[in-house]
N, C-alpha and C positions, 0 to 999 in steps of 0.2 A: 628761466632760460629764454633769452630773446629769440624771436623768430626773424631770421634774415631773409625770408621769402618775400620778394616784392609783390607777389600775387595773392598773399593771404587776405587782403581786403576784398579782392574780387570773389574769393571763395565764400566769404561771409555774405556777400551781396547776392550770390546765386546758390542757395542751399540745395537745389536739385543737382547741380554739378558736383558740389561737395559730397552729397550723399552717395552719388554714383561712384565717385572716386574713392570713398572710404569703405565700400563693401569689399571684404576680403575676397581674393580670387578663389574660385572653386569650380565645381562641376556646373554644367549648364543649368541643371535644375536648381542648384543652390543660388546661382546668380539671378535666375528668373524669379525665384521666390522672393528674394530680398528686393528686387526692383519693384515687385508688386506690393511690397510692404512699406514703401516710402511714406505713404500717408499715415500709417499706423505709427511708424517711428517718429514722424514729425509731431504727431499728437502726444506721444510720450515725452518728447522734448518740451512741448508747450506745458505739459503737466508738471514737469520738473521746474520750469520757470515759475509757474503758479505756486508751487510748494515753497520755493524760495521767498516769494512775495508774502505768502501767508505766514511764514516764519519770521517776518520782520526784516528780511535781508533784501537788498536790491537784486532784482532778477538779472544776474550778471553771467550766468552760464552760457558760454558760446556753443553754437551748434557743433563746431569741430571738436571741442572738448567733450561734449556729450557723446559724439560718435566714436571718439577714441576709446571711451570706456564702455561702449555698447557691446553686449555679449552676443555678437552675431553667431559665432560657432557654437556656443553653449546652447543657445535657443534652438538652433538647427538640429543639434544632436539629441535634444530632448523630444523632438517630434517623432511621430511614428513613421515607419518606412513608407506607408501609403500616403501620408501627408507630404512627405518629401518627394513624392512622385515615383517611388519604386513600386512596381507591381510584381507580385509573385504569381507566376503561372504554373500551377501544378496540374499536370494532366490527370484526368480521372483514372482511377485504378480499374483495370479490367482483368477479369479472371477467365482464362481459357482452359476448359477442361476437356 
């Protein structure tokens, strides 16, 4: 399917902008977490390129294609509530006799 977007070349030249634009919308804690994970996601992309090269293929995976298949929501849902920034405040139980 051809891409008729005249700005697609610009997105590949500025991966930071592409990454920020590809993060699915969500809660502030979701957005903050994924903004902080940009380096880790970039490293996973570089690893995928290296795996292509080791497999004898040209490293042709585009960052946009990588992000379109990236499981943002699945990885977020597998994290513990504390890791996602949710805190449960349970007051101590007091007995009055």
